[in-house]
N, C-alpha and C positions, 0 to 999 in steps of 0.2 A: 519056607523061604522068606516070609516077612520077618521072622525072628532073627534071620541071618542078616538082613539089611540093616537093622539097627546098630549092631556093633560095628559094621563096616563103615556106616555113615559117621558115627561118633569118632571112629578112628581116623577118618579122612579130615574131620574137622580139627581133631588135635594135631594131625600132622601139618595142616595148614597153618595153625597157630605157632606151631614150632618153627616152621619155615619163616616166620615173620622176625626179622633180625631184632626188632625193638622189643619183642616179647622174649625171644630166645635168649638174649643177652642180658635181660633184666637182672639186676642184683637180687639175690646173692650169687646167681649164676657167674657174674663178673663183678669186679670192684667198680666203684663210681667213676674213677677216672677212666677206666677202659670203656665203660658204657657210655661216657660222654665222648670219647674218641669215635666209637662206633656211630653214635648219632650224627657226629660230623660228616660221615661218609654215607650213612644210609637214610638219613632223614629227608623226606621229599614232601612236597605239598600234599601228595596223595596219601602218605601214611601218617600225616600230622594228626588227624583225628585219633589214631591209635595212641600216640604219645599223650594227647589230651586226656584220654581215658586213664591211661597209667598213672599220670600225675594226679589225677582226681580220685583214683580208686584206692590209694594206699592211705596210711596214717599221716602223711605229710613229709615223711623222711625223704622220698625221692626228690621232691620239689626243694626241700631244704639242703640236699646235698649238691644237686647240680643246677638248681633254678637260676642262680645268678649267672652262671656260664651258658645257659641256654639262650640268653638274650641275643648273642651275636648270631646264633643259628636261626632264631625264630624271626628277627626283624626283617631280614631279606625277603622272607616269604610273604610278608605283607603286600608285596607287589601283585601276586597272583591269587592269594588265598586270604584276603584281609579279614574275613569273618573267623576262620579257624585259628590264623596266627593271632588275632586279637584276643580270642578266647584263651590261648595257651598263655599269653602274657598276663592276662587276668588271674588265671590259676597260679602262675608263679608268684604274682603279687599277693594273692590271698593265702598261699600255703608255703612259700619259700621263706627263708630267713630274711625277715624284713630289713634288718641292718646291713646285710651283705648285699641284697638285691637293690637296695636304694643307692647304694654306692655305685654299683654298676649301671644303674639307670642314669645317675648323674654323669658318669664318664660317657655314656652313650650321648647324652644331651650336649656335652661339651664339644664333641666332635661332629654332631649333626649340622650339616649345612656348611661345613668347612671344606676347602678344597684339599685334595690329598696331600698336596705339597706343604700345607700349613700344618698338618698333623705330624707330630713327632713319631716316628716309627720305633718300636721297641724291638730289638733283634729277637728277643724271646718269643715275640708274638708274630713275627714276620711270616713264618711258615704256616702256622695253623689258626692264627688269629685268637689263640688262647694264652693268657698270661702264665708265666712261670713265677711262683712266689718263693720268697726266701725259705730255704730249707727243703725245697721240692726239686726232685731231679728233673733235668730238662725233658720236655716231651719228645718223643721220637715217632715219626709217622710210620705206621706199620704197613702201609699200602693197602691194597684191596684185601679185606679180611673175609676168610671163608670159614663159616661155622660148620661144625661137625653134623653131617646129615643134610647139609644145604647144598644145592647145586651151585657150582662157581659161576660168577658173573664176570663178563668181560670188562675190561677197563673202560671201553667206550660206553658201555651201559651205565657205569657208575658215573662217569663224567657227564652223561647226558641228564642224569637225574639232577646234578647239581646246576648245571647251566640252564636248566628249564626256567628257572626263576631268577637268573642272574643275567638274562639277555638285556640289551639295551631297551630302554623304555622311558616313560615320563618320569625322570629321576625327581623333579620337583614335586610331583604328585606323591611319589613314594616317601619322600622326606616329610611331607605333610602328614601322611599316614603314620609314619614313625613317631613324629612329635605328638600326635594326638593319642597314640597308643602309650607312649611313655608318660604323657600327662596323666592319663587314666591311671597308670600304675602308681604315680605318686599319690593320687587321691586315696588309693587303697593301702598303700604301704605305710604312709605316716601315722594314721590312727592306730596302727598295729604296734608301733614302737612305744614301749612303756619304760621310760627312763626319767631321771631327774632333770635332764636338759634336753627335751625334744627339740628345742629351737636350734640346737647344733646341726641337727639333720636337715631342718628347714633351711638354715642358712647355707647349707651345701647344695641342696637340690633346687631351690627356687632360683638362685642366680644362674645356675646352669640352664635351667628350662627358660629363663628370660633371655639368655644369650643365644639359645637355639631359635627362639621365637623372632629375635631380631635379625638373624641371618636368613631366616626363610622369608616368605612372601607376605606375612602378616595379613592373611585374608580372613574373611568372616568365619570360616569353619575353624581355623586354628585359634582364632581369638575367642570363639565361644567355647572351645574345649579348655582353653586356659582359664577362662572365667568359671566354668563348671568345677574345675580342680579346686580354684581358690574357695569357692563357695563350699565345697565339700570339706575342705581342710578347716575352715572357719565355723562351720555349723556343727553343733553337737547333736548327735543323733542317738537314738536308743540302741544299745548294743544289739547285734544280730544274734539269733539263736545259734547254739553250739552246733558244730558239724555233725551229721549222722551219716557214717559210711557203713553200709550194711551189705546188701546182696547185689546181684547183678542189675537190680533196678537202677542203681546209681549210674551204671555204664549205659543202660538204654535210655535213661533220662538225659544223660549228658549228650549222647549221641543224637537224640531227637532234638534237643535244644540247639545243638550246634547246626544241625541241618536246617532247622528253621530259623536261624539266625538270632535265637533268643539269647539273652544274657544269662550266664550261669549264676545261680543265686545262692550257692552254698557259703556258709559263713566263714569269715577269715579265720585262720588259726592264731592262737596266741603267740606272743613274742617268746621264742625259746630261750632267749638270752635274759629274760627277766627272771631274777633269782627266785622270787617267791610271790605269791599272790599279793602280799602286803605292798610289794614294790609298785604295783599298779595303782595304788590308791592315790587319790588327788593330793594328800598331804605329803606324799614322798616327792612331789615335783617342787622344784625351787619356787620361792614366793613370787618372783617376778617373771617366771616362764610364760605365764598366760599372757601378760602384757607384751612380752617380746614377741611371742608367737603372732599375736594379733597385729602388732606393728610391722612385722616382716611381710605378712600377708597383704596388708593394706598398701605398703610401699610397693610391693610388686604389682598390685592392681593399678595404682597410679602410673607406674611405669608403662604398663600395657596400654592404658588410655593415650598416653602421650605418643608412644610408638605407633599405634594404629592410626591415630588422628594425623600424625605428621607424615608417616611414610608407607602407609598401606597401599598396596597395589589395587585394592578394590576401588571402583568409582564411588564416590560419596555424594549423595544428592545435596543440592544447595539448601542452606538453612536460612540465611538472611533474606533471600529472595522470597522464600515461602512465607516468612513473617510479614513481609511487605505486601504480598498477595493476600494475606488474610486480613490485616489490619488497615492497609492503605491501598486498596485495589486500584485506585485511580493514579497511583504513583509508578505503575509499570504499564508497559504496552500490552495490548491484546495478544501480539505475537509471543512476547515473553511469557505471558500468562499460559498460553497454549503450550509452550515448551515445558513450563514447570508441571502442568497436568500430565504431559507425556512422561516426564522423568519420575514423577511420583507414582505412576502406574507400573513402572518398570520393575521387574522381579529383583534385580540387583539393588535398586533403591529401597524396595520393601525389606530386604534382608539387612541393609545398612540401618534403616530405621529401627528395626527390630533389635539390632545389636546395640544401637544407641540407647533404647529403652532398657536393655539389659545392663548397660553400664550403670544406669541410674538404680536399678533394683539391686544389683550386686553391691554398689556402694552402701545401700542400706543393710543388705546382709552382712557386710563386713564392718559395719558401724563406722564408716567413713563420713565424718561431719565436714563437708566442704566448707561451710560457712565458718566454722570454728577455724579450719585450716587456712582459709583466706586471711582471717584475722591475725593468724600467727605466722604468716608467710615471712615478714621481715625477721622475726625472731628465729624461725627455723633455718632461714638462709644463713644467719650468723651463728647459729648454735654450735657449740664446741663441746668436747668431752668435759666431764665434770671438773676436772683440774688439768692444768697444762702438763703436769707431771704424771698424769694417769697412764698406767701401762697399757700399751696397745695390745689387744687380745685377738686371737684368731677369730672368735666368735663374739657377737655382741652380747654384753653383760647387762645392758639396760636399754629400755626402749628409745632413750634419747640419743643413742649411738646409731639409730637407723634413720637416715634422712628421708624425707618425702620429696618426690619430684614436684618442684613448684609449678612447672608447666602442666604436669599432670593434674595437680590439684585445680589449676585455673580451668583446664579443659573439662574436667569432671563438673565443675560448677556450671560451665557454660552448657553442657548437655542437659543439666537438671533444669536450668532456667529455660532453655529452649522448649523442652517438652512440657514444662508447665504452662508456658505461653501458648504454644501451638495446639495444645489439647483443649483449651477453654474456648467457648464461644466468645465470651468477652472477658478481659483480665479481671480477675478478682483481687481481693486484698492479698497482701503478703501472708504467707503461711505462718502458723504459730511456731514457736521454737526460738533458738538464738537468732537474734537479729544481726544483720550485717549491712552497714550503710554503703551507699555508693562511693563515698570517699575511700573505704577500704578496697573496694573492687577496683576502682580506677588506679589505685596505687599498686595493686597486684599486677594489673594489665601493663601499666607503665614500666614497672621493674622487669617483667618477663619479656616484653617486646623489645626493650632496649638491650638486654643481656643475651637472649636466646636467638642466635642467628637462624637455626633451623625453623623456629617458629615463624620468623619473618619470610622464609622462603616456601613455606608449606601453604598451598592454596586451601585445603580443608581447615587447617588450624587457623588461618586468617578469617575464614568464613565463620568459625566457632567464636572467634573473638568479636567479629562484627555483629553476630547474633546476639550476643551479650549486651554490647553497646547499644543495639537497637532496642532491647528491652528497657534500657536505662534512659535513653534520650528521646526515642520516638513513640514508644507505646504511651508514656504518660501524656504526651501531647494530643494523641488521638483519642484516649480514653482517661482523661484526668481524674474522673470520679472513681474509676474502677481500680486504678493503681496509682495513687498519688506518688508525685516524684519526690525523691529524697534529694533535696537540693544540695549541690556542691558549690559552696562559695569560695573554695580555695582556687584562686586565680592560677597559681602556678601548676595545679594538678589539671585544670581545664586546658591550659595551654599545652600541657604535656600530651593530654589525650587528643587534643586537635593535631598536634604534630604527628601522632601515630596515624590519624585518619588521613592526613595530608600525604604522608608517605605511602599509604596504600593507594589513594586515588591517583597519585602521580607515577608510581613505579610498579605496581602490581601488574603481572602480565594477563591476568583475567579480567576482561571488560566487564563482566557482571559484578565482580567485587570491587572494581573501581567505581562503578555507578553506586553501589551500595554504600561505600565509604563516603562518597561525596554527599549522598542523601543524608546520612547520619551527621556529617559534619555541618550541613545546612541547618538541621534541627538543633544541633548543639550551639551554633552561633546565635540563632534567632531566638531561641526559646529558653536557653539555660545560662547563657553569659550575661553578665551585667554590661552596662554600657561601655565602661572603661575597658573591659576585657574584649568586647567586640571590636572596638576601635584599635586596640593593640594587636589583635589577630589580623584584621585587614591592613593596618599599616605595615606590619610585619611582612606580609605577602608583597605589598607593593614595593617595599624596600628591598625585595629579593633577599631576605635574610635566610640564605640557604644553611648558614652555619648552624641554626637552631633546628634544623631538620634531622630526623633519625638517620635518613640516608641522603647522601648528596644528591642535589637536584641539577640535573643536566640544564645548560642554557636553552636547549630546544624546549624544555618544559616550563621555563619561566614565563613565558608569554601566556600559555594556557592558564597558568596558576594565577597570574595577576588579572587575567580576564575574569576569573572565578571571583576574586576579591572585588572587583568593580561591580559585578552582578550583585554580590551580596550587599555592598554599599548602597546600590540602587534600591534594593528591596527594603533596606532599612530606612532611607530617607523618603522613598515614594513607594510604600508597600501596596501591594494589591489587596483586595478584600479578603482572599484566602489567606494572605500572610498575617493581616490584622487579626483574623480569627485565631490563627495559630499562636500569635503573640498573646492574645488575650486569655488564652487557657492556661498559660504558665506565669507570665511576667505581670507584675503590678502595672497599673496605668502610668505611673510616673517613670516607669523604666522601659517602656516599649519604644522600639525604634530608635533612630538617631536624629538628632536636630540638623537643620541646614548647615549650621556653623561647622559641622564635621566635614562638609565638602570643602569649606574654606580652608580648614586645617590640613586636609589632605591634598590640596590643590597642586602643590609642588610635585606630588608623586603621581597624581592623575594625569597631569599634563606637564611633565618635567621639561623645563627649558633646555637643559643640556642635552636631553635625549631627543628633543624636537630638533636642535641644531645638528645632530649627528645624523638625522634622516637625509640622506643625500638626494639630489634631484635625479630622478630615474634616468638610467642610462643603460644601454645594451652593452657597455664595455665589459669584455670578459674579465678584465682585471678587477671588476667589482663583485666577483662571485661570492667572496666572503660577506660583502655588505648585503647582497641578495639573501644569504642564509640568515643573517641576523634580522633582516626585515621580515622575513617569512616567519621566524620564530616568534617575533613580537606583534605580529599582525592580529591575532586574536585579542590582545590587549588593547591595540589601537581601535578595533572595531567596538569593543565593549565601551571604551572611553567615549567614542562618538555617539554611542547610544544614550550614555549617561548625559552627554552634553546636550542632546535633543531635549531630554526630559527637563534639564535645568532651564534651558532657554524658553521652552514652552511654558513652564510653570511661572517663570518670571514675567513672561509677557501676559499671562492670564491673571496672575494674582499680584502683580506689582512687587511691593517689598515682602509680602508674606508668601514665600515661594515654596509651599507645600509643608511636609512634615510627616511624621510617622504615626498616624493614628492616635493623636493626643500628645505627642512629644512637642515640647516647646520649640518654636522656630526662631531662628536669629534673623533680624531684618538685614536685607541686602543693602550693601553700600558700595561706593565707588572702590573701596579697598577690600571689598568682600567678594560676593559672587560675580561682580563685574570683572574682577581681575581673572577669575577662573574662566569666564567667557571669553575674555581677550586671549588668553593662552589656548583655550580651545580653538579659537579662530586660526591662530598660528598653525597649530597641528592640522586643522582641517585643510588649510591651503596646500600644505606639504602633501597630505594624503590624497588631495584631488590630483596632483601631479602623478602620483604613483598609480592612481586608479586609471588615469588616461593612458599612461605607459602599458600597463598590464592589459587593458582591454584592447588597445591597439595591437599588441603582440599577439593576443588571442585571435583577433579578427584576421590576422595575417597567416594564421596557421602555425605560429612559432610555439607549438606545444609538444610535449614529451609524455609518453605513457610510461609510468614508473613501473607497471606490472605489479604493484603492491595495492593494498587497500585504499590508498589515497587516490589512485586512478590518474587522470590527466593532469599535468602540471604546466605551468608557464614560468620558466626561470626559477624553478623550486617552489612556486606558490600554487596551491591546489586551486582548481576551478571553482569549488563551493566557497573558498575563502575570497576569491576574486569577486564572485557575485555579492557575498556578504559585504565586502568593502564598498562595492559599487552602491549597494542599497543603503548602507550607513552614510556614506558621503552624501548621497542625495537627499535623505531625510534631514541631515544636519544643516545642509545648505538652505533648505526651505525655512527652517526656524532661526537660522543665524545668517543673515545677510552678509555678503563680503563687504569689505571696507569701501570699495568703489561704489556699491550700491547704497551704503549708508552716507 
């Protein structure tokens, strides 16, 4: 009886294998076109492991014949069987014809993430999704195929097999899986292609991959996958051992690996279209191909940095605020420090930090020298083909024809400098290697900020720029011995940098970045600008020279901006002890602070007669609504001017003709035509503002308030309550040190 069971069991197994359509129709039982059509109807997520074994178990012919057409069938299965589908795509990449498969991969990448209406439909592909090539007869659907010896399956069962993984689902996630799988295939396919011009394949596939990356969400996972592919393409590794296909051990090993989720490690097959072994030798490759390949990969890498930083959907942790918390903990509030600690501990923030570190290490792997690229930005921006009459080629013929993303270069340098600063307990000396001075960095920032609109509108990109400016203007002030400042004496460049910071702290929607930009601008003015430049910046703000700004400044912002200028002037003429310490770390004794004569020079702007005359007597007349708006906009400037007036009057009373100075700065004697005139103008402004103070306080006491429902809270005729209280305090203190004319 036992001997009879053996043959019966073997026969049952054989019948079961014959019943499997993927095995029964395997060539040479059918031709490859027919087999591909059968796969279109019979392939399911459940029998995909069988196809993987068949592709892996032969000499590579099956993958070479049908591999590139299998992509359209395998990619949708990633939705439900990402492991098995990814393994199948890897097998195709290792064993299929690399030149054919890479073209199909590029085609899939070009359509990935596009709306169906944006994809041009080919009538030959409309029915079965498979193309018809020149010289090939049009494909005809055969309906449900019944193989001899197999039971017929109903149409509903066949349809159910296909719709099982085509049901509605998280399309964005599926497209991300497709992108990562296709990128992995590129990393396997390109090294297999042995030709004199491998850059032509790179120039086809990498732009397609970059386009797909841009159309999708550009999250951490897809970005990491792209970086891994670029590293694999750029790094030379020892060739893998030749494949060894032998017994059923291969099938069992593959099945075991697939079930365990392990990567199949069989070596890729050689390029079947490489004529001879000699063609694969390095001397057969064109002399400049290595440089072109390297430049292509570097260019795509820089594009990825730009795209991820500027438009990624992933939340990115703050950079500049973390540098301030590290090097100037007293410059941020305890609440903000607690928020930063929470953000740093967040898993998304950790992944973003890890990716930022990977940007830096990948740049090293790809030999991207950001310092050299920064120095050459202007040249690269204007670089043209070798001659004006040079013939335009479909593929690049020299590295110079492949431009770098200048914004990507700048952001890559920002990432490197940030990690270098944040990873050190105290800043050390500049690293060895090609040096880049601050002048070149600021020129690059100025050029990109002015020309790249997207950079100005991206919060993470602005934060990256601010983190770099912080390392230039703030860290040398805090740790002058650890990282000496590379002084910038170019006034035009410093003014341009200030304009960028001014644009950020007046128009950026992110309050944290506005505060960081103001903090850096304060360091730039007090510690890095010469006296003439400091006066020019303050004077330009008081003159409301909005034409020089990067972006137009609204009238509502002018008052706050001029208030900042007055505060800076006050700190220059009457510096606090902390400000004197800051100045002493960077500036020479003779160039610290501003003399009192500067106050006289700017008197017309600090207390402008025409503007004082335009301040009307307070009135509840509704017709003066526009006047109220203008007054509310200028009120921060008036309050700061009164605060400065208090200091001037108090110091004149205490010191007589020597009315202060800036920690060693020479002071000009006060005369009747000097500071006294400033005080007289200040008295006129004070009298007008006293009327406004009485009017607003009276309206407030009578309950004439309105809740704006916004962050500003309660208002009186468009003036916020905090501004009213600040005006009341400034007027009272000014009146104490500056008696009215009737009293004098």
